[in-house]
DRENPA-3360 file (N, C-alpha, C; in nm, 2 decimals, always signed):
BEGIN
1 = MGCRVGAV = -0.30/+0.12/+0.89/-0.45/+0.14/+0.94/-0.44/+0.03/+1.04 ~ -0.46/+0.04/+1.19/-0.48/-0.05/+1.29/-0.36/-0.10/+1.32 ~ -0.22/-0.05/+1.30/-0.11/-0.10/+1.35/-0.03/+0.03/+1.40 ~ +0.05/-0.02/+1.49/+0.13/+0.08/+1.57/+0.26/+0.06/+1.55 ~ +0.37/+0.16/+1.59/+0.51/+0.15/+1.55/+0.56/+0.03/+1.61 ~ +0.64/-0.05/+1.53/+0.69/-0.17/+1.59/+0.80/-0.22/+1.51 ~ +0.86/-0.32/+1.51/+0.99/-0.37/+1.45/+0.95/-0.50/+1.37 ~ +1.00/-0.52/+1.26/+0.97/-0.65/+1.19/+1.10/-0.73/+1.23;
9 = VGLGLVLA = +1.11/-0.81/+1.30/+1.22/-0.90/+1.37/+1.29/-0.98/+1.24 ~ +1.41/-0.98/+1.25/+1.49/-1.05/+1.14/+1.51/-0.97/+1.02 ~ +1.45/-0.85/+0.99/+1.46/-0.76/+0.88/+1.52/-0.64/+0.92 ~ +1.55/-0.62/+1.03/+1.64/-0.49/+1.08/+1.55/-0.36/+1.06 ~ +1.41/-0.38/+1.03/+1.35/-0.25/+1.01/+1.25/-0.22/+1.13 ~ +1.23/-0.08/+1.15/+1.14/-0.03/+1.25/+1.04/+0.04/+1.16 ~ +0.93/+0.00/+1.16/+0.82/+0.06/+1.07/+0.69/+0.09/+1.12 ~ +0.61/+0.18/+1.06/+0.50/+0.24/+1.13/+0.39/+0.27/+1.02;
17 = GCADGRAP = +0.29/+0.35/+1.05/+0.19/+0.36/+0.96/+0.21/+0.42/+0.83 ~ +0.11/+0.49/+0.75/+0.11/+0.53/+0.63/+0.03/+0.64/+0.59 ~ +0.06/+0.71/+0.50/-0.01/+0.84/+0.46/+0.04/+0.88/+0.32 ~ -0.01/+1.01/+0.26/+0.02/+1.04/+0.15/+0.03/+1.20/+0.11 ~ +0.12/+1.23/+0.02/+0.11/+1.37/-0.01/+0.26/+1.41/-0.02 ~ +0.29/+1.54/-0.06/+0.42/+1.58/-0.09/+0.47/+1.69/+0.01 ~ +0.58/+1.64/+0.08/+0.63/+1.73/+0.19/+0.68/+1.85/+0.15 ~ +0.67/+1.96/+0.22/+0.74/+2.08/+0.17/+0.86/+2.11/+0.22;
25 = VAVESSTV = +0.96/+2.01/+0.20/+1.08/+2.00/+0.24/+1.18/+1.98/+0.11 ~ +1.32/+2.00/+0.13/+1.41/+1.97/+0.01/+1.40/+1.84/-0.02 ~ +1.42/+1.81/-0.17/+1.41/+1.69/-0.21/+1.54/+1.64/-0.29 ~ +1.58/+1.52/-0.29/+1.68/+1.49/-0.39/+1.64/+1.42/-0.51 ~ +1.71/+1.45/-0.62/+1.67/+1.37/-0.74/+1.70/+1.23/-0.72 ~ +1.62/+1.15/-0.76/+1.63/+1.00/-0.77/+1.62/+0.95/-0.91 ~ +1.72/+0.89/-0.97/+1.69/+0.84/-1.10/+1.66/+0.69/-1.10 ~ +1.56/+0.67/-1.18/+1.51/+0.54/-1.19/+1.51/+0.49/-1.33;
33 = TSGTPEGR = +1.51/+0.36/-1.34/+1.51/+0.29/-1.49/+1.38/+0.30/-1.53 ~ +1.36/+0.33/-1.67/+1.24/+0.32/-1.74/+1.26/+0.21/-1.84 ~ +1.14/+0.14/-1.87/+1.13/+0.02/-1.95/+1.03/+0.04/-2.07 ~ +1.01/-0.04/-2.13/+0.89/-0.05/-2.25/+0.79/-0.18/-2.21 ~ +0.67/-0.17/-2.27/+0.58/-0.27/-2.24/+0.60/-0.39/-2.31 ~ +0.70/-0.38/-2.41/+0.73/-0.52/-2.47/+0.86/-0.57/-2.40 ~ +0.89/-0.52/-2.28/+1.00/-0.59/-2.20/+1.15/-0.57/-2.24 ~ +1.16/-0.48/-2.34/+1.30/-0.46/-2.41/+1.39/-0.39/-2.29;
41 = TPVARASV = +1.50/-0.38/-2.32/+1.61/-0.34/-2.24/+1.56/-0.18/-2.21 ~ +1.59/-0.13/-2.09/+1.53/+0.00/-2.08/+1.63/+0.10/-2.17 ~ +1.54/+0.20/-2.23/+1.61/+0.29/-2.32/+1.61/+0.44/-2.28 ~ +1.55/+0.48/-2.16/+1.55/+0.61/-2.13/+1.55/+0.63/-1.96 ~ +1.59/+0.73/-1.92/+1.61/+0.77/-1.77/+1.50/+0.85/-1.73 ~ +1.44/+0.84/-1.61/+1.34/+0.93/-1.58/+1.38/+0.98/-1.44 ~ +1.36/+1.09/-1.41/+1.38/+1.17/-1.27/+1.26/+1.17/-1.18 ~ +1.25/+1.12/-1.06/+1.16/+1.15/-0.98/+1.22/+1.19/-0.85;
49 = RVPDGTRV = +1.15/+1.30/-0.78/+1.20/+1.36/-0.66/+1.16/+1.28/-0.54 ~ +1.25/+1.25/-0.48/+1.22/+1.19/-0.34/+1.25/+1.26/-0.23 ~ +1.14/+1.30/-0.13/+1.16/+1.37/-0.03/+1.29/+1.34/+0.06 ~ +1.35/+1.43/+0.10/+1.46/+1.41/+0.19/+1.41/+1.33/+0.33 ~ +1.49/+1.24/+0.37/+1.47/+1.18/+0.49/+1.38/+1.06/+0.49 ~ +1.29/+1.05/+0.35/+1.18/+0.95/+0.34/+1.23/+0.84/+0.26 ~ +1.21/+0.72/+0.32/+1.26/+0.57/+0.24/+1.13/+0.56/+0.13 ~ +1.17/+0.54/+0.03/+1.07/+0.51/-0.08/+1.11/+0.40/-0.17;
57 = SYAVFEHG = +1.00/+0.34/-0.21/+1.01/+0.22/-0.31/+0.90/+0.23/-0.39 ~ +0.90/+0.22/-0.52/+0.80/+0.21/-0.61/+0.83/+0.11/-0.74 ~ +0.70/+0.08/-0.79/+0.71/+0.01/-0.91/+0.57/+0.02/-0.99 ~ +0.59/+0.07/-1.12/+0.49/+0.06/-1.20/+0.49/-0.04/-1.31 ~ +0.41/-0.13/-1.34/+0.41/-0.25/-1.43/+0.29/-0.24/-1.53 ~ +0.32/-0.29/-1.64/+0.23/-0.30/-1.75/+0.27/-0.39/-1.86 ~ +0.17/-0.48/-1.90/+0.20/-0.57/-2.04/+0.32/-0.65/-2.02 ~ +0.35/-0.72/-1.90/+0.47/-0.78/-1.89/+0.61/-0.68/-1.87;
65 = AMLVQREP = +0.61/-0.58/-1.83/+0.73/-0.50/-1.84/+0.72/-0.41/-1.71 ~ +0.81/-0.39/-1.61/+0.83/-0.29/-1.52/+0.86/-0.17/-1.57 ~ +0.76/-0.07/-1.61/+0.80/+0.06/-1.65/+0.92/+0.14/-1.57 ~ +0.87/+0.17/-1.44/+0.98/+0.22/-1.37/+0.98/+0.17/-1.23 ~ +1.09/+0.17/-1.17/+1.11/+0.11/-1.05/+1.21/+0.20/-0.95 ~ +1.21/+0.17/-0.82/+1.29/+0.22/-0.74/+1.29/+0.13/-0.61 ~ +1.42/+0.07/-0.60/+1.44/-0.04/-0.49/+1.32/-0.13/-0.46 ~ +1.27/-0.21/-0.58/+1.14/-0.28/-0.57/+1.14/-0.40/-0.47;
73 = HRVFRSAS = +1.28/-0.43/-0.43/+1.28/-0.54/-0.34/+1.30/-0.50/-0.19 ~ +1.28/-0.38/-0.16/+1.33/-0.34/-0.02/+1.20/-0.35/+0.06 ~ +1.20/-0.43/+0.19/+1.11/-0.47/+0.25/+1.05/-0.35/+0.35 ~ +0.92/-0.35/+0.38/+0.85/-0.24/+0.43/+0.75/-0.32/+0.51 ~ +0.69/-0.26/+0.62/+0.59/-0.30/+0.70/+0.46/-0.27/+0.62 ~ +0.37/-0.37/+0.62/+0.26/-0.36/+0.52/+0.14/-0.28/+0.56 ~ +0.13/-0.24/+0.67/+0.00/-0.19/+0.71/-0.13/-0.26/+0.66 ~ -0.22/-0.18/+0.61/-0.35/-0.25/+0.56/-0.32/-0.30/+0.44;
81 = VIKLLIAL = -0.22/-0.30/+0.35/-0.20/-0.36/+0.23/-0.20/-0.50/+0.25 ~ -0.17/-0.56/+0.37/-0.16/-0.71/+0.37/-0.33/-0.77/+0.36 ~ -0.42/-0.67/+0.37/-0.56/-0.69/+0.36/-0.58/-0.77/+0.22 ~ -0.53/-0.74/+0.12/-0.53/-0.81/+0.01/-0.51/-0.97/+0.01 ~ -0.42/-1.01/+0.11/-0.40/-1.16/+0.12/-0.50/-1.20/+0.21 ~ -0.53/-1.13/+0.30/-0.64/-1.17/+0.41/-0.75/-1.21/+0.32 ~ -0.79/-1.11/+0.20/-0.91/-1.14/+0.13/-0.91/-1.27/+0.05 ~ -0.78/-1.26/-0.02/-0.75/-1.39/-0.11/-0.77/-1.51/-0.04;
89 = DQLEKGDD = -0.71/-1.54/+0.10/-0.71/-1.65/+0.14/-0.86/-1.68/+0.19 ~ -0.94/-1.60/+0.24/-1.08/-1.59/+0.27/-1.15/-1.65/+0.16 ~ -1.13/-1.59/+0.04/-1.20/-1.64/-0.08/-1.18/-1.77/-0.15 ~ -1.07/-1.85/-0.10/-1.04/-1.98/-0.12/-1.14/-2.06/-0.05 ~ -1.20/-2.00/+0.07/-1.29/-2.07/+0.14/-1.44/-2.04/+0.12 ~ -1.45/-1.91/+0.06/-1.59/-1.86/+0.02/-1.60/-1.72/+0.07 ~ -1.70/-1.66/-0.01/-1.72/-1.51/+0.02/-1.76/-1.49/+0.18 ~ -1.74/-1.38/+0.23/-1.78/-1.34/+0.36/-1.81/-1.19/+0.37;
97 = PLLGPMLR = -1.91/-1.15/+0.45/-1.95/-1.01/+0.46/-1.86/-0.93/+0.49 ~ -1.75/-0.98/+0.57/-1.65/-0.89/+0.62/-1.55/-0.84/+0.53 ~ -1.56/-0.90/+0.41/-1.47/-0.86/+0.30/-1.50/-0.73/+0.24 ~ -1.62/-0.69/+0.22/-1.66/-0.56/+0.19/-1.61/-0.47/+0.25 ~ -1.64/-0.43/+0.38/-1.58/-0.31/+0.44/-1.43/-0.32/+0.48 ~ -1.39/-0.45/+0.49/-1.23/-0.45/+0.48/-1.16/-0.41/+0.36 ~ -1.22/-0.45/+0.25/-1.13/-0.39/+0.13/-1.19/-0.23/+0.10 ~ -1.31/-0.21/+0.11/-1.34/-0.08/+0.07/-1.32/+0.03/+0.16;
105 = SSDDSAAS = -1.33/+0.01/+0.28/-1.29/+0.11/+0.40/-1.19/+0.08/+0.49 ~ -1.12/-0.02/+0.46/-1.00/-0.06/+0.54/-1.04/-0.11/+0.66 ~ -1.15/-0.16/+0.69/-1.20/-0.19/+0.81/-1.10/-0.27/+0.90 ~ -1.05/-0.24/+1.02/-0.95/-0.32/+1.09/-1.02/-0.43/+1.17 ~ -1.13/-0.41/+1.22/-1.21/-0.50/+1.28/-1.24/-0.64/+1.22 ~ -1.27/-0.61/+1.08/-1.30/-0.71/+1.00/-1.18/-0.79/+0.96 ~ -1.06/-0.73/+0.95/-0.96/-0.78/+0.91/-0.89/-0.87/+1.04 ~ -0.93/-0.82/+1.16/-0.87/-0.89/+1.27/-0.97/-1.01/+1.27;
113 = ELWRRNGR = -1.09/-1.01/+1.27/-1.17/-1.12/+1.28/-1.13/-1.23/+1.16 ~ -1.10/-1.19/+1.05/-1.07/-1.30/+0.95/-0.92/-1.35/+0.98 ~ -0.84/-1.25/+1.02/-0.71/-1.32/+1.06/-0.70/-1.41/+1.18 ~ -0.77/-1.39/+1.26/-0.79/-1.47/+1.41/-0.87/-1.61/+1.34 ~ -0.96/-1.60/+1.28/-1.04/-1.71/+1.22/-0.97/-1.79/+1.13 ~ -0.89/-1.75/+1.06/-0.82/-1.82/+0.94/-0.67/-1.87/+0.96 ~ -0.61/-1.82/+1.08/-0.49/-1.89/+1.12/-0.38/-1.78/+1.12 ~ -0.41/-1.66/+1.13/-0.31/-1.54/+1.15/-0.21/-1.56/+1.05;
121 = GAIVTRMA = -0.08/-1.56/+1.12/+0.03/-1.58/+0.99/+0.04/-1.67/+0.89 ~ -0.02/-1.80/+0.94/-0.04/-1.88/+0.81/-0.12/-1.84/+0.70 ~ -0.19/-1.73/+0.72/-0.25/-1.66/+0.60/-0.16/-1.61/+0.50 ~ -0.05/-1.55/+0.56/+0.05/-1.49/+0.48/+0.15/-1.61/+0.42 ~ +0.17/-1.69/+0.50/+0.26/-1.81/+0.44/+0.19/-1.89/+0.34 ~ +0.08/-1.91/+0.34/-0.01/-1.99/+0.23/-0.01/-1.91/+0.10 ~ -0.05/-1.77/+0.12/-0.08/-1.70/+0.01/+0.07/-1.67/-0.05 ~ +0.18/-1.62/+0.00/+0.29/-1.63/-0.03/+0.35/-1.74/-0.12;
129 = REIGLTET = +0.33/-1.85/-0.06/+0.35/-1.98/-0.14/+0.29/-1.99/-0.27 ~ +0.16/-1.96/-0.27/+0.07/-1.96/-0.38/+0.10/-1.89/-0.49 ~ +0.11/-1.74/-0.44/+0.15/-1.64/-0.54/+0.29/-1.66/-0.59 ~ +0.38/-1.68/-0.52/+0.52/-1.68/-0.55/+0.59/-1.57/-0.49 ~ +0.53/-1.51/-0.38/+0.61/-1.39/-0.32/+0.73/-1.44/-0.24 ~ +0.84/-1.36/-0.26/+0.98/-1.38/-0.21/+1.02/-1.29/-0.10 ~ +0.94/-1.18/-0.08/+0.98/-1.08/+0.03/+0.87/-1.04/+0.13 ~ +0.78/-1.16/+0.12/+0.66/-1.11/+0.20/+0.66/-1.22/+0.32;
137 = APPPAEKP = +0.65/-1.18/+0.43/+0.64/-1.27/+0.54/+0.54/-1.22/+0.67 ~ +0.51/-1.32/+0.75/+0.40/-1.29/+0.86/+0.46/-1.20/+0.97 ~ +0.38/-1.17/+1.06/+0.43/-1.06/+1.17/+0.53/-1.14/+1.25 ~ +0.62/-1.07/+1.34/+0.72/-1.14/+1.42/+0.64/-1.23/+1.51 ~ +0.70/-1.34/+1.55/+0.64/-1.45/+1.65/+0.57/-1.38/+1.79 ~ +0.64/-1.29/+1.81/+0.59/-1.22/+1.96/+0.48/-1.14/+1.92 ~ +0.43/-1.12/+1.78/+0.31/-1.01/+1.77/+0.22/-1.10/+1.68 ~ +0.18/-1.19/+1.70/+0.09/-1.28/+1.61/-0.04/-1.22/+1.57;
145 = GFWGYSAL = -0.10/-1.13/+1.63/-0.22/-1.06/+1.61/-0.20/-0.94/+1.54 ~ -0.08/-0.89/+1.52/-0.06/-0.78/+1.44/-0.05/-0.79/+1.29 ~ -0.15/-0.82/+1.22/-0.14/-0.84/+1.08/-0.05/-0.74/+1.01 ~ -0.08/-0.61/+1.05/-0.01/-0.50/+0.99/+0.15/-0.50/+0.99 ~ +0.18/-0.59/+1.08/+0.33/-0.59/+1.09/+0.39/-0.71/+0.99 ~ +0.31/-0.74/+0.92/+0.36/-0.83/+0.81/+0.47/-0.76/+0.73 ~ +0.57/-0.83/+0.67/+0.66/-0.76/+0.58/+0.62/-0.77/+0.42 ~ +0.65/-0.67/+0.34/+0.62/-0.71/+0.22/+0.72/-0.59/+0.12;
153 = SAADVVKI = +0.72/-0.60/-0.01/+0.79/-0.52/-0.08/+0.71/-0.48/-0.21 ~ +0.75/-0.36/-0.28/+0.69/-0.33/-0.39/+0.67/-0.43/-0.50 ~ +0.79/-0.50/-0.52/+0.79/-0.62/-0.62/+0.69/-0.71/-0.60 ~ +0.67/-0.75/-0.47/+0.57/-0.85/-0.43/+0.42/-0.81/-0.43 ~ +0.40/-0.67/-0.42/+0.26/-0.62/-0.43/+0.23/-0.62/-0.58 ~ +0.33/-0.57/-0.67/+0.29/-0.61/-0.80/+0.27/-0.75/-0.84 ~ +0.34/-0.85/-0.78/+0.29/-0.99/-0.82/+0.15/-1.03/-0.76 ~ +0.11/-0.96/-0.66/-0.02/-0.98/-0.59/-0.15/-0.93/-0.70;
161 = YRYLLERA = -0.11/-0.83/-0.73/-0.21/-0.76/-0.83/-0.21/-0.83/-0.96 ~ -0.06/-0.88/-1.01/-0.08/-0.96/-1.14/-0.16/-1.10/-1.11 ~ -0.13/-1.14/-0.99/-0.22/-1.27/-0.96/-0.36/-1.27/-0.97 ~ -0.40/-1.14/-0.92/-0.54/-1.11/-0.92/-0.59/-1.10/-1.06 ~ -0.52/-1.03/-1.17/-0.56/-1.00/-1.30/-0.54/-1.13/-1.39 ~ -0.45/-1.21/-1.36/-0.39/-1.31/-1.44/-0.44/-1.47/-1.39 ~ -0.45/-1.48/-1.28/-0.45/-1.61/-1.23/-0.55/-1.66/-1.13 ~ -0.59/-1.55/-1.06/-0.71/-1.59/-0.94/-0.84/-1.64/-1.03;
169 = PEAAREKV = -0.90/-1.74/-0.94/-1.04/-1.78/-0.98/-1.11/-1.64/-1.01 ~ -1.22/-1.63/-1.12/-1.27/-1.53/-1.17/-1.35/-1.46/-1.05 ~ -1.43/-1.55/-0.97/-1.52/-1.49/-0.86/-1.42/-1.41/-0.76 ~ -1.33/-1.46/-0.73/-1.23/-1.41/-0.63/-1.17/-1.25/-0.70 ~ -1.14/-1.27/-0.86/-1.07/-1.15/-0.89/-1.20/-1.04/-0.88 ~ -1.32/-1.08/-0.92/-1.41/-0.99/-0.97/-1.46/-0.92/-0.79 ~ -1.45/-1.01/-0.69/-1.49/-0.97/-0.57/-1.39/-0.86/-0.50 ~ -1.28/-0.89/-0.54/-1.17/-0.80/-0.48/-1.16/-0.68/-0.55;
177 = LGELRRAT = -1.14/-0.68/-0.67/-1.12/-0.57/-0.76/-1.25/-0.47/-0.76 ~ -1.37/-0.55/-0.76/-1.50/-0.48/-0.73/-1.49/-0.39/-0.61 ~ -1.45/-0.44/-0.50/-1.44/-0.35/-0.39/-1.35/-0.27/-0.39 ~ -1.21/-0.28/-0.45/-1.12/-0.19/-0.46/-1.15/-0.07/-0.55 ~ -1.25/-0.10/-0.65/-1.29/+0.02/-0.72/-1.38/+0.10/-0.68 ~ -1.44/+0.06/-0.55/-1.54/+0.13/-0.47/-1.47/+0.16/-0.34 ~ -1.34/+0.19/-0.33/-1.29/+0.23/-0.21/-1.36/+0.37/-0.17 ~ -1.41/+0.36/-0.04/-1.45/+0.49/+0.01/-1.34/+0.60/+0.06;
185 = RCGTDHFD = -1.41/+0.73/+0.03/-1.29/+0.83/+0.08/-1.24/+0.82/+0.21 ~ -1.35/+0.80/+0.31/-1.33/+0.78/+0.44/-1.28/+0.64/+0.48 ~ -1.20/+0.61/+0.55/-1.19/+0.47/+0.61/-1.27/+0.48/+0.73 ~ -1.29/+0.34/+0.80/-1.39/+0.33/+0.91/-1.33/+0.39/+1.03 ~ -1.19/+0.42/+1.04/-1.13/+0.47/+1.14/-1.11/+0.63/+1.13 ~ -1.18/+0.68/+1.02/-1.21/+0.83/+0.99/-1.07/+0.90/+0.95 ~ -0.99/+0.82/+0.90/-0.88/+0.86/+0.82/-0.93/+0.88/+0.68 ~ -0.86/+0.99/+0.61/-0.91/+1.02/+0.47/-0.80/+0.94/+0.39;
193 = QYFGIPRA = -0.86/+0.84/+0.31/-0.78/+0.72/+0.25/-0.76/+0.76/+0.10 ~ -0.79/+0.87/+0.06/-0.78/+0.91/-0.09/-0.63/+0.98/-0.12 ~ -0.54/+0.94/-0.07/-0.40/+0.98/-0.08/-0.35/+0.92/-0.20 ~ -0.23/+0.96/-0.26/-0.17/+0.86/-0.35/-0.25/+0.86/-0.49 ~ -0.28/+0.74/-0.53/-0.33/+0.72/-0.67/-0.49/+0.79/-0.66 ~ -0.58/+0.77/-0.56/-0.69/+0.83/-0.57/-0.69/+0.98/-0.61 ~ -0.62/+1.06/-0.54/-0.61/+1.20/-0.55/-0.50/+1.23/-0.67 ~ -0.40/+1.18/-0.71/-0.31/+1.22/-0.81/-0.35/+1.16/-0.94;
201 = LKRPWAVK = -0.43/+1.05/-0.96/-0.46/+0.99/-1.09/-0.61/+0.99/-1.12 ~ -0.63/+0.99/-1.26/-0.77/+0.99/-1.29/-0.82/+0.84/-1.31 ~ -0.96/+0.82/-1.26/-1.02/+0.70/-1.28/-1.00/+0.64/-1.42 ~ -1.04/+0.51/-1.45/-1.06/+0.41/-1.36/-0.95/+0.37/-1.28 ~ -0.96/+0.35/-1.13/-0.87/+0.27/-1.06/-0.93/+0.18/-0.96 ~ -0.85/+0.10/-0.89/-0.88/+0.03/-0.79/-0.78/+0.02/-0.69 ~ -0.79/+0.04/-0.55/-0.69/+0.06/-0.48/-0.71/+0.00/-0.35 ~ -0.58/-0.02/-0.28/-0.57/-0.08/-0.16/-0.46/+0.02/-0.09;
209 = QGWSGFGD = -0.51/+0.10/+0.02/-0.41/+0.18/+0.08/-0.36/+0.12/+0.21 ~ -0.26/+0.19/+0.26/-0.22/+0.13/+0.41/-0.17/+0.25/+0.48 ~ -0.21/+0.28/+0.61/-0.15/+0.37/+0.69/-0.15/+0.33/+0.84 ~ -0.05/+0.37/+0.91/-0.02/+0.34/+1.05/+0.09/+0.42/+1.10 ~ +0.07/+0.46/+1.24/+0.16/+0.55/+1.32/+0.13/+0.68/+1.33 ~ -0.01/+0.70/+1.29/-0.05/+0.83/+1.32/-0.15/+0.86/+1.43 ~ -0.16/+0.77/+1.51/-0.25/+0.76/+1.65/-0.38/+0.68/+1.60 ~ -0.45/+0.66/+1.68/-0.59/+0.59/+1.67/-0.69/+0.66/+1.59;
217 = APGRPCVT = -0.67/+0.79/+1.57/-0.76/+0.89/+1.50/-0.71/+1.01/+1.46 ~ -0.76/+1.06/+1.34/-0.70/+1.19/+1.27/-0.71/+1.32/+1.37 ~ -0.64/+1.41/+1.36/-0.67/+1.53/+1.43/-0.81/+1.59/+1.38 ~ -0.84/+1.57/+1.26/-0.97/+1.64/+1.21/-1.03/+1.48/+1.14 ~ -1.13/+1.43/+1.19/-1.18/+1.30/+1.10/-1.23/+1.34/+0.97 ~ -1.23/+1.25/+0.89/-1.25/+1.26/+0.76/-1.41/+1.26/+0.74 ~ -1.45/+1.35/+0.63/-1.60/+1.37/+0.62/-1.60/+1.36/+0.47 ~ -1.68/+1.28/+0.43/-1.70/+1.27/+0.29/-1.75/+1.40/+0.21;
225 = GAEPALGP = -1.66/+1.44/+0.11/-1.71/+1.57/+0.05/-1.60/+1.68/+0.09 ~ -1.56/+1.67/+0.22/-1.48/+1.76/+0.26/-1.33/+1.76/+0.22 ~ -1.26/+1.87/+0.26/-1.11/+1.87/+0.22/-1.06/+1.76/+0.30 ~ -0.93/+1.72/+0.26/-0.84/+1.60/+0.33/-0.84/+1.64/+0.48 ~ -0.85/+1.54/+0.58/-0.83/+1.56/+0.73/-0.69/+1.60/+0.75 ~ -0.67/+1.70/+0.81/-0.53/+1.75/+0.84/-0.50/+1.74/+1.00 ~ -0.43/+1.64/+1.03/-0.40/+1.59/+1.15/-0.27/+1.67/+1.21 ~ -0.22/+1.67/+1.33/-0.13/+1.72/+1.38/+0.00/+1.65/+1.39;
233 = DLGIGRPV = +0.14/+1.70/+1.39/+0.23/+1.63/+1.40/+0.22/+1.53/+1.52 ~ +0.22/+1.40/+1.51/+0.21/+1.30/+1.63/+0.34/+1.27/+1.68 ~ +0.44/+1.27/+1.62/+0.57/+1.22/+1.70/+0.58/+1.09/+1.78 ~ +0.51/+0.99/+1.72/+0.51/+0.87/+1.77/+0.60/+0.76/+1.70 ~ +0.68/+0.80/+1.60/+0.78/+0.70/+1.55/+0.77/+0.74/+1.40 ~ +0.85/+0.64/+1.32/+0.83/+0.68/+1.17/+0.71/+0.60/+1.10 ~ +0.63/+0.68/+1.06/+0.51/+0.62/+1.00/+0.51/+0.58/+0.86 ~ +0.46/+0.48/+0.82/+0.45/+0.44/+0.67/+0.33/+0.48/+0.60;
241 = LHTTGIVG = +0.34/+0.50/+0.48/+0.23/+0.54/+0.39/+0.25/+0.48/+0.28 ~ +0.14/+0.40/+0.22/+0.15/+0.31/+0.11/+0.02/+0.33/+0.03 ~ +0.05/+0.37/-0.12/-0.06/+0.36/-0.20/-0.04/+0.26/-0.31 ~ -0.15/+0.18/-0.32/-0.13/+0.05/-0.43/-0.23/+0.04/-0.51 ~ -0.24/-0.02/-0.63/-0.37/-0.04/-0.71/-0.34/-0.05/-0.84 ~ -0.44/-0.06/-0.92/-0.46/-0.08/-1.06/-0.51/+0.07/-1.14 ~ -0.44/+0.11/-1.22/-0.48/+0.22/-1.28/-0.47/+0.21/-1.43 ~ -0.62/+0.21/-1.49/-0.62/+0.17/-1.63/-0.55/+0.02/-1.64;
249 = DKIVVVLT = -0.45/+0.00/-1.72/-0.38/-0.11/-1.74/-0.26/-0.14/-1.66 ~ -0.23/-0.03/-1.59/-0.11/-0.03/-1.49/-0.13/-0.09/-1.36 ~ -0.02/-0.15/-1.32/-0.01/-0.18/-1.17/+0.07/-0.07/-1.11 ~ +0.03/+0.00/-1.03/+0.12/+0.12/-0.95/+0.14/+0.09/-0.79 ~ +0.25/+0.09/-0.75/+0.28/+0.07/-0.60/+0.38/+0.17/-0.57 ~ +0.34/+0.25/-0.46/+0.43/+0.35/-0.41/+0.44/+0.32/-0.25 ~ +0.55/+0.28/-0.19/+0.56/+0.25/-0.04/+0.65/+0.35/+0.03 ~ +0.62/+0.40/+0.13/+0.71/+0.51/+0.19/+0.71/+0.49/+0.33;
257 = LQPAGTSF = +0.84/+0.51/+0.40/+0.85/+0.53/+0.55/+0.88/+0.66/+0.57 ~ +0.80/+0.73/+0.63/+0.83/+0.88/+0.65/+0.91/+0.90/+0.77 ~ +0.98/+1.04/+0.79/+1.06/+1.06/+0.89/+0.97/+1.07/+1.02 ~ +1.03/+1.03/+1.14/+0.99/+1.04/+1.27/+0.91/+1.18/+1.29 ~ +0.78/+1.16/+1.34/+0.70/+1.29/+1.35/+0.63/+1.34/+1.25 ~ +0.66/+1.27/+1.12/+0.59/+1.34/+1.00/+0.42/+1.34/+1.05 ~ +0.35/+1.45/+1.00/+0.22/+1.44/+1.02/+0.14/+1.39/+0.91 ~ +0.01/+1.32/+0.94/-0.05/+1.27/+0.84/-0.09/+1.35/+0.71;
265 = STAYRQLT = -0.12/+1.50/+0.74/-0.12/+1.59/+0.63/-0.01/+1.61/+0.54 ~ +0.09/+1.61/+0.62/+0.23/+1.63/+0.53/+0.26/+1.51/+0.46 ~ +0.25/+1.39/+0.52/+0.28/+1.28/+0.44/+0.17/+1.25/+0.33 ~ +0.04/+1.30/+0.36/-0.07/+1.28/+0.25/-0.02/+1.36/+0.12 ~ +0.03/+1.49/+0.14/+0.06/+1.56/+0.03/+0.18/+1.51/-0.03 ~ +0.27/+1.47/+0.05/+0.39/+1.42/-0.01/+0.37/+1.29/-0.09 ~ +0.31/+1.19/-0.04/+0.28/+1.07/-0.13/+0.18/+1.09/-0.26 ~ +0.10/+1.19/-0.23/+0.02/+1.21/-0.34/+0.11/+1.28/-0.46;
273 = GLTGEVFR = +0.20/+1.38/-0.44/+0.28/+1.44/-0.53/+0.37/+1.34/-0.59 ~ +0.43/+1.27/-0.50/+0.51/+1.15/-0.54/+0.46/+1.05/-0.64 ~ +0.33/+1.01/-0.62/+0.26/+0.92/-0.70/+0.25/+0.98/-0.85 ~ +0.20/+1.10/-0.85/+0.18/+1.15/-0.98/+0.32/+1.16/-1.05 ~ +0.42/+1.20/-0.98/+0.56/+1.20/-1.05/+0.58/+1.04/-1.11 ~ +0.56/+0.96/-1.03/+0.61/+0.82/-1.06/+0.53/+0.77/-1.18 ~ +0.39/+0.80/-1.18/+0.32/+0.78/-1.30/+0.36/+0.83/-1.41 ~ +0.39/+0.98/-1.41/+0.43/+1.05/-1.53/+0.56/+0.98/-1.58;
281 = ASGG = +0.65/+0.94/-1.50/+0.78/+0.88/-1.54/+0.75/+0.74/-1.62 ~ +0.62/+0.68/-1.57/+0.60/+0.58/-1.64/+0.54/+0.61/-1.78 ~ +0.52/+0.70/-1.83/+0.47/+0.72/-1.94/+0.32/+0.76/-1.94 ~ +0.26/+0.76/-1.82/+0.11/+0.77/-1.79/+0.07/+0.89/-1.81;
% end
């Protein structure tokens, strides 16, 4: 959300927006490791279908163990998922009225103001050091204002949610998770952000979504209570679509880099279906 197609310099990646859903295309079988909450050696294998041509990374974590995972250390462009770090950094200084719309409705203007005010890429550097993130980095030096060009991995997103649940000051934890529990159906840019976790899995959940590369507005603006917005194929590069959050006691992260030209509606269906399969593979 609020990011356009671009490169993460030094990582060899060209990444763009995000959406969710299952694509009506051939899929390949992806075998992933399954574990147990007790952290014992994995004892089972689970199969999750990965759409052809889509780069996928996911992780489900519960009670000290990664239940299922696929390439959790692969780096993606963050899109709006980086707003979790923007919020946590601001909360070390104090609450701010911009945090609510940024977290609930993924408001880009609020994120950009906090990004500018608090040092831009230094936000990511500070929070990565505090949380212990190893694959998260600020945007390229030539794109300092593009917070959505920050790099992260599914493994690091799990660490961010673990930090919120286990180590963050109580006020910060309650503020962030409280807003994520009340995530709105429509983002402030009129994209429907109820893909992935909100549509595939039952409450209780708290989510932070990310999308970019589908243009500045959907083909059909999101309307609360209506069917998902179905935009046309935009053909502006490879969009990214991410769904992340806490579902019950589980941390669920699914990151995708979609084939060039994938429409928001196709990606929406693809990621939602994929998220349901990943959650079932985790024993959910």
